[in-house]
C-alpha positions as CSV (number, residue, x, y, z in Angstrom):
1,X,-33.3,-32.0,9.0
2,X,-31.9,-31.7,5.5
3,X,-30.9,-28.1,6.3
4,X,-28.9,-29.3,9.3
5,X,-27.1,-31.9,7.2
6,X,-26.2,-29.4,4.5
7,X,-24.9,-27.0,7.1
8,X,-22.7,-29.8,8.7
9,X,-21.3,-30.5,5.2
10,X,-20.6,-26.9,4.7
11,X,-18.8,-26.6,8.1
12,X,-16.3,-29.3,6.9
13,X,-15.1,-26.8,4.3
14,X,-15.5,-23.6,6.3
15,X,-14.1,-23.9,9.8
16,X,-15.3,-20.4,10.7
17,X,-19.0,-21.4,10.1
18,X,-20.7,-21.9,13.5
19,X,-24.0,-23.5,14.3
20,X,-25.3,-23.2,17.9
21,X,-28.5,-24.7,19.2
22,X,-31.0,-23.2,21.7
23,X,-34.3,-24.3,23.1
24,X,-36.9,-21.6,23.6
25,X,-40.3,-22.5,25.1
26,X,-39.5,-26.2,24.3
27,X,-38.9,-25.5,20.6
28,X,-35.4,-26.3,19.3
29,X,-33.7,-23.6,17.2
30,X,-30.3,-23.5,15.4
31,X,-28.4,-20.3,15.0
32,X,-26.0,-20.3,12.0
33,X,-23.4,-17.7,11.0
34,X,-19.7,-17.1,10.2
35,X,-17.8,-16.2,13.3
36,X,-15.4,-14.3,11.1
37,X,-18.2,-12.0,10.2
38,X,-20.5,-12.1,13.3
39,X,-19.8,-11.2,16.9
40,X,-21.7,-14.1,18.5
41,X,-21.1,-13.0,22.1
42,X,-22.9,-9.7,21.4
43,X,-25.5,-11.2,19.1
44,X,-26.7,-14.1,21.3
45,X,-28.9,-12.1,23.6
46,X,-30.4,-10.3,20.6
47,X,-31.2,-13.7,19.0
48,X,-33.0,-15.0,22.1
49,X,-35.1,-11.8,22.5
50,X,-36.0,-11.8,18.8
51,X,-37.1,-15.4,18.7
52,X,-39.2,-15.0,21.8
53,X,-40.8,-11.9,20.4
54,X,-41.5,-13.5,17.0
55,X,-43.1,-16.5,18.7
56,X,-45.3,-14.3,20.9
57,X,-46.5,-12.4,17.8
58,X,-47.2,-15.6,15.8
59,X,-49.2,-17.1,18.7
60,X,-51.6,-14.1,18.7
61,X,-54.7,-15.3,16.7
62,X,-55.7,-11.8,15.5
63,X,-52.2,-10.5,15.0
64,X,-51.1,-9.2,11.6
65,X,-47.8,-11.1,12.1
66,X,-49.6,-14.4,12.3
67,X,-50.7,-14.0,8.7
68,X,-47.5,-12.5,7.4
69,X,-44.6,-13.5,9.6
70,X,-40.9,-13.0,9.1
71,X,-40.3,-16.7,9.1
72,X,-39.9,-18.0,5.6
73,X,-39.1,-21.1,3.7
74,X,-36.1,-20.4,1.5
75,X,-33.9,-22.4,-0.9
76,X,-30.7,-23.5,0.7
77,X,-28.6,-21.6,-1.8
78,X,-30.4,-18.3,-0.9
79,X,-29.8,-19.0,2.7
80,X,-26.1,-19.6,2.2
81,X,-25.9,-16.3,0.2
82,X,-27.2,-14.4,3.2
83,X,-24.6,-16.1,5.4
84,X,-21.8,-14.8,3.2
85,X,-23.3,-11.3,3.4
86,X,-22.7,-11.4,7.2
87,X,-26.2,-12.2,8.3
88,X,-27.4,-14.9,10.7
89,X,-29.9,-17.6,10.1
90,X,-32.2,-18.8,12.9
91,X,-33.6,-22.2,11.9
92,X,-36.9,-23.6,13.4
93,X,-36.6,-27.3,13.3
94,X,-40.3,-28.1,13.9
95,X,-41.6,-25.8,11.1
96,X,-38.5,-26.1,9.0
97,X,-38.5,-22.3,8.4
98,X,-35.8,-19.7,8.7
99,X,-35.5,-16.2,10.1
100,X,-32.7,-14.0,8.6
101,X,-31.4,-11.3,11.0
102,X,-28.7,-8.6,10.9
103,X,-26.4,-9.4,13.8
104,X,-23.7,-7.5,15.6
105,X,-20.8,-7.6,13.1
106,X,-17.2,-8.1,13.7
107,X,-15.2,-4.8,13.4
108,X,-13.7,-5.5,10.0
109,X,-13.3,-1.9,8.8
110,X,-11.2,1.0,9.8
111,X,-12.7,4.0,11.3
112,X,-13.2,7.3,9.4
113,X,-9.9,9.1,9.1
114,X,-8.5,12.2,7.4
115,X,-8.0,12.0,3.7
116,X,-4.6,10.7,2.6
117,X,-4.5,11.1,-1.3
118,X,-6.5,14.3,-1.6
119,X,-5.3,17.2,0.5
120,X,-8.0,19.6,1.5
121,X,-7.1,23.0,2.9
122,X,-10.4,24.6,3.4
123,X,-13.0,21.9,3.8
124,X,-14.1,18.8,5.8
125,X,-11.3,16.5,7.0
126,X,-13.2,13.1,6.8
127,X,-12.6,10.5,4.1
128,X,-14.3,7.4,2.7
129,X,-13.5,3.9,3.9
130,X,-13.8,0.4,2.4
131,X,-17.3,0.0,3.8
132,X,-19.9,1.3,1.3
133,X,-22.6,1.6,3.9
134,X,-20.4,3.8,6.1
135,X,-19.6,5.9,3.0
136,X,-23.3,6.3,2.2
137,X,-23.9,7.4,5.9
138,X,-21.2,10.0,5.5
139,X,-23.0,11.5,2.5
140,X,-26.4,11.4,4.2
141,X,-25.0,13.2,7.1
142,X,-23.9,16.0,4.8
143,X,-27.0,16.1,2.6
144,X,-30.0,15.5,5.0
145,X,-32.7,15.4,2.4
146,X,-35.3,13.0,1.2
147,X,-34.1,13.7,-2.4
148,X,-31.1,11.5,-1.9
149,X,-31.8,7.9,-2.8
150,X,-29.7,4.8,-3.0
151,X,-29.9,2.0,-5.6
152,X,-27.8,-1.2,-4.9
153,X,-26.9,-4.2,-6.9
154,X,-24.5,-7.2,-6.5
155,X,-22.3,-8.9,-9.0
156,X,-20.1,-12.0,-9.4
157,X,-19.1,-14.8,-7.2
158,X,-17.8,-12.4,-4.6
159,X,-21.3,-10.8,-4.3
160,X,-19.6,-7.4,-4.5
161,X,-22.1,-4.7,-3.8
162,X,-22.4,-1.6,-5.9
163,X,-24.4,1.4,-4.4
164,X,-25.5,4.2,-6.6
165,X,-26.5,7.6,-5.1
166,X,-29.3,9.5,-6.8
167,X,-30.3,13.1,-6.2
168,X,-33.9,13.5,-7.4
169,X,-34.4,16.2,-10.0
170,X,-30.6,16.3,-10.9
171,X,-29.4,12.8,-11.6
172,X,-30.7,11.0,-14.7
173,X,-32.3,7.9,-13.1
174,X,-32.6,6.0,-16.3
175,X,-28.9,6.5,-16.9
176,X,-28.2,5.0,-13.5
177,X,-30.4,2.0,-14.4
178,X,-28.5,1.6,-17.7
179,X,-25.2,1.6,-15.8
180,X,-26.5,-0.8,-13.2
181,X,-27.7,-3.2,-15.9
182,X,-24.3,-3.1,-17.6
183,X,-22.7,-4.2,-14.3
184,X,-25.2,-6.9,-13.7
185,X,-24.8,-8.3,-17.3
186,X,-21.0,-8.2,-17.3
187,X,-19.9,-11.9,-17.6
188,X,-16.6,-11.6,-15.8
189,X,-15.7,-10.9,-12.2
190,X,-15.3,-7.1,-11.4
191,X,-12.2,-7.0,-9.3
192,X,-10.8,-3.6,-10.0
193,X,-11.8,-0.2,-11.4
194,X,-10.3,-1.2,-14.8
195,X,-13.0,-4.0,-15.0
196,X,-15.7,-1.3,-14.5
197,X,-14.3,0.5,-17.5
198,X,-14.6,-2.7,-19.6
199,X,-18.1,-3.5,-18.2
200,X,-19.3,0.0,-19.3
201,X,-17.8,-0.6,-22.8
202,X,-14.9,1.7,-22.5
203,X,-11.5,0.7,-23.9
204,X,-9.0,-0.3,-21.2
205,X,-6.2,1.2,-23.3
206,X,-7.7,4.7,-23.3
207,X,-5.5,7.5,-22.2
208,X,-8.5,9.3,-20.6
209,X,-10.1,7.8,-17.5
210,X,-13.9,7.8,-17.9
211,X,-14.5,7.0,-14.2
212,X,-13.2,9.6,-11.8
213,X,-12.7,8.9,-8.1
214,X,-12.6,10.9,-4.9
215,X,-12.1,10.1,-1.2
216,X,-13.7,13.3,0.0
217,X,-17.5,13.1,0.9
218,X,-17.7,16.9,0.3
219,X,-16.5,16.4,-3.3
220,X,-18.8,13.5,-4.0
221,X,-21.8,15.5,-2.9
222,X,-20.9,18.3,-5.1
223,X,-20.5,15.9,-8.1
224,X,-24.1,14.6,-7.4
225,X,-25.4,18.1,-7.4
226,X,-23.8,18.7,-10.8
227,X,-25.8,15.8,-12.2
228,X,-23.0,13.2,-12.2
229,X,-23.5,9.7,-11.0
230,X,-21.6,8.7,-7.8
231,X,-21.4,5.1,-6.8
232,X,-19.4,2.9,-4.3
233,X,-17.9,-0.5,-4.8
234,X,-17.5,-2.5,-1.6
235,X,-13.9,-2.9,-0.6
236,X,-12.8,0.2,-2.5
237,X,-12.3,3.3,-0.3
238,X,-13.2,5.9,-2.9
239,X,-16.4,7.2,-4.5
240,X,-16.4,6.5,-8.2
241,X,-17.8,9.3,-10.4
242,X,-19.4,9.3,-13.8
243,X,-18.8,11.2,-15.9
244,X,-15.3,12.6,-15.9
245,X,-14.9,15.7,-17.9
246,X,-12.0,17.9,-19.1
247,X,-12.8,20.5,-16.5
248,X,-12.2,18.0,-13.7
249,X,-8.5,18.2,-14.5
250,X,-8.2,21.7,-13.0
251,X,-11.5,22.2,-11.0
252,X,-12.0,20.7,-7.6
253,X,-15.4,20.9,-5.9
254,X,-13.9,22.1,-2.6
255,X,-12.5,25.2,-4.4
256,X,-16.0,26.7,-4.0
257,X,-15.2,27.4,-0.3
258,X,-12.9,30.2,-1.5
259,X,-13.9,33.7,-2.7
260,X,-14.5,33.9,-6.5
261,X,-11.3,35.9,-7.1
262,X,-9.3,33.1,-5.4
263,X,-11.1,30.4,-7.2
264,X,-10.5,31.8,-10.7
265,X,-6.9,32.5,-9.8
266,X,-6.5,28.8,-8.9
267,X,-8.1,27.8,-12.1
268,X,-5.8,30.0,-14.1
269,X,-2.7,28.7,-12.2
270,X,-3.8,25.0,-12.9
271,X,-4.4,25.7,-16.6
272,X,-0.9,27.2,-16.8
273,X,0.5,24.1,-15.0
274,X,-1.3,21.8,-17.4
275,X,0.3,23.6,-20.4
276,X,3.7,23.5,-18.8
277,X,3.4,19.8,-17.9
278,X,2.3,18.8,-21.4
279,X,4.0,21.3,-23.8
280,X,7.3,22.3,-22.2
281,X,9.4,19.1,-22.7
282,X,8.3,18.9,-26.4
283,X,9.0,22.6,-26.9
284,X,12.6,22.1,-25.5
285,X,13.2,19.2,-28.0
286,X,11.7,21.1,-30.9
287,X,13.8,24.3,-30.3
288,X,17.1,22.4,-29.6
289,X,16.8,19.8,-32.4
290,X,14.9,21.3,-35.3
291,X,14.3,25.0,-34.9
292,X,17.1,26.6,-32.8
293,X,16.7,29.8,-35.0
294,X,13.6,30.7,-33.1
295,X,15.5,31.3,-29.9
296,X,17.2,34.5,-29.0
297,X,20.9,34.5,-29.6
298,X,21.9,34.8,-26.0
299,X,19.5,32.0,-24.9
300,X,20.7,29.8,-27.8
301,X,24.3,30.3,-26.9
302,X,23.6,29.6,-23.2
303,X,21.8,26.3,-24.0
304,X,24.5,25.3,-26.5
305,X,27.2,25.9,-23.9
306,X,25.4,23.8,-21.3
307,X,25.0,20.9,-23.9
308,X,28.5,21.0,-25.5
309,X,29.7,17.9,-23.6
310,X,26.4,16.0,-23.7
311,X,27.1,12.9,-25.9
312,X,23.6,12.3,-27.4
313,X,20.7,14.2,-29.1
314,X,18.2,16.3,-27.1
315,X,15.5,13.7,-27.7
316,X,17.5,10.9,-26.0
317,X,18.5,13.3,-23.3
318,X,15.0,14.3,-22.3
319,X,13.6,10.8,-22.6
320,X,16.3,9.6,-20.1
321,X,15.4,12.3,-17.7
322,X,11.7,11.9,-18.0
323,X,11.9,8.2,-17.4
324,X,14.2,8.8,-14.4
325,X,11.7,11.2,-12.9
326,X,8.9,8.6,-13.5
327,X,11.0,6.1,-11.6
328,X,11.6,8.5,-8.7
329,X,7.9,9.4,-8.5
330,X,6.7,5.8,-8.5
331,X,9.4,4.8,-5.9
332,X,8.2,7.7,-3.6
333,X,4.6,6.5,-3.9
334,X,5.2,2.8,-3.3
335,X,7.9,2.9,-0.7
336,X,7.1,3.3,3.1
337,X,6.7,6.9,4.2
338,X,9.7,6.6,6.4
339,X,12.1,6.4,3.4
340,X,10.0,7.9,0.5
341,X,11.2,11.4,1.4
342,X,14.8,10.2,1.4
343,X,14.3,8.8,-2.1
344,X,12.9,12.2,-3.2
345,X,16.0,14.0,-1.8
346,X,18.5,11.5,-3.3
347,X,16.8,11.5,-6.7
348,X,16.0,15.2,-7.0
349,X,19.0,16.8,-5.5
350,X,22.0,14.5,-5.3
351,X,21.3,12.6,-8.5
352,X,20.4,15.7,-10.4
353,X,23.6,17.5,-9.5
354,X,25.7,14.5,-10.2
355,X,24.2,13.9,-13.6
356,X,24.9,17.6,-14.6
357,X,28.4,17.5,-13.4
358,X,29.0,14.3,-15.3
359,X,27.8,16.1,-18.5
360,X,25.2,13.5,-19.2
361,X,22.5,16.1,-19.4
362,X,22.4,19.9,-19.6
363,X,21.6,22.2,-16.8
364,X,18.8,23.8,-18.8
365,X,17.1,20.4,-19.1
366,X,17.2,19.9,-15.3
367,X,15.2,23.2,-15.0
368,X,12.8,22.0,-17.7
369,X,12.2,18.6,-16.0
370,X,11.8,20.2,-12.5
371,X,9.2,22.7,-13.8
372,X,7.3,19.9,-15.6
373,X,7.3,17.7,-12.5
374,X,6.1,20.5,-10.2
375,X,3.4,21.6,-12.8
376,X,2.1,18.0,-13.0
377,X,1.7,17.9,-9.3
378,X,-0.9,20.7,-9.1
379,X,-3.4,18.9,-11.4
380,X,-6.6,17.7,-9.7
381,X,-6.9,13.9,-9.2
382,X,-4.1,11.4,-9.5
383,X,-5.6,9.7,-12.6
384,X,-5.7,13.0,-14.5
385,X,-2.0,13.5,-13.6
386,X,-1.1,10.1,-15.1
387,X,-3.0,11.0,-18.3
388,X,-1.0,14.2,-18.7
389,X,2.3,12.4,-17.9
390,X,1.6,10.1,-20.8
391,X,0.5,12.8,-23.2
392,X,3.7,14.7,-22.9
393,X,5.6,11.8,-24.5
394,X,3.4,12.1,-27.6
395,X,4.2,15.8,-27.9
396,X,7.9,15.0,-27.4
397,X,8.0,12.4,-30.2
398,X,6.2,14.7,-32.7
399,X,8.5,17.6,-31.7
400,X,11.7,15.5,-32.2
401,X,10.5,14.5,-35.7
402,X,9.1,17.8,-37.1
403,X,10.2,20.5,-34.7
404,X,7.7,23.3,-33.9
405,X,5.4,22.0,-36.7
406,X,5.4,18.6,-35.0
407,X,4.8,20.2,-31.6
408,X,1.6,21.8,-33.0
409,X,0.6,18.6,-34.8
410,X,1.0,16.6,-31.7
411,X,-1.2,19.1,-29.7
412,X,-3.9,18.9,-32.5
413,X,-3.8,15.1,-32.4
414,X,-4.4,15.1,-28.6
415,X,-7.1,17.7,-28.9
416,X,-8.9,15.7,-31.6
417,X,-8.6,12.6,-29.5
418,X,-10.0,14.3,-26.4
419,X,-12.8,15.9,-28.4
420,X,-14.1,12.6,-29.8
421,X,-14.4,10.9,-26.3
422,X,-17.9,10.3,-25.0
423,X,-19.3,8.3,-22.1
424,X,-22.9,7.0,-22.7
425,X,-23.4,9.9,-25.1
426,X,-22.0,12.5,-22.7
427,X,-19.0,14.3,-24.3
428,X,-15.7,14.5,-22.3
429,X,-15.5,18.2,-23.4
430,X,-18.8,19.5,-22.3
431,X,-19.8,23.1,-21.4
432,X,-23.0,22.6,-19.6
433,X,-22.4,22.7,-15.8
434,X,-25.4,20.7,-14.5
435,X,-27.8,18.1,-15.7
436,X,-26.2,15.2,-17.5
437,X,-28.2,14.5,-20.6
438,X,-28.0,11.0,-22.2
439,X,-27.7,10.2,-25.9
440,X,-31.4,9.3,-26.0
441,X,-32.6,12.8,-25.0
């Protein structure tokens, strides 16, 4: 009866913990579970049927189940852990043994919906949810092969589950085991994706995200076929992808649905957009502040005329506008959808026109900022967009100090920084399309 007493003590601290008694064939049983996780009304009939079935099997003298039954003696801590995982314990008072079952769960997760953060034009319209098992099911439905395997582990006091998907013959399994071990050995609680970076040994102050993410099952499956490692973290509605590479900035797996001519045109357009987003603001500062002689006379006169009443240098002018655009972007993302569009209109049109008429910035700069913002929006993946948004400030600072020479130096510094980045021996700038190779190979 020690188990019953411990459960009663636990119920004092957890009001959603339920223990119900039932007598089957004269034997008392106790059914224990969290009503916040278990639908007892739908589970009860299943429990009675299962107990009767197990008892009938165990009463058969020549039955295999009489030698190796599902009833086990477990430590109390292990039993409690299964309760927090949403399972139900059936306790046999006479034998003091327990049977762990998967009950009918409470509907805690939303249904599969269309993607919100990643817009797909020519592809599947389903998206991942917060339930990793449901996400794995989505991938299995799209890749119906015995080559797809799943490795799981749990971490921390939350018992948060991590599920790794492996495609035999493509994914390096020992790399998955290495990453799994790093998660298991991490001493702190993994609450966010940033904690995963730290657990893997990456700097949390890095400009480049090493762990990519996607909410599209079609993209996740494509990443697995490329030899990348895809895994899910319970409670996080995205697939996490190792390893992020420089080509993921402008290449999206769903692009392969188009004809080759369309695909390469999109790649070219995105590369141009990346160059505009990173280089154009710094180029404006360099040409206006240090090297105006490189401009054509007509263009130089036009820019000078638009800036003749601006009271501060071009560097201060562009920093103010860039920060203002960052504020508008973040406000549009965080605010409810009903008013986010209004903020965009107010910030982009009304405020832009007012600030030019007040001679606080030049009209040419408004064009520069608009082109930069639009170009930043065509970059694949939101994390990559943030990276480029930060990089342009480095180029602007170097350009303000040394002009065109500083613009080139800033670009070389960024290229050197990107070239030295590796993830478990896999370079960020890698040319091989498939088959991730570790540093030990």
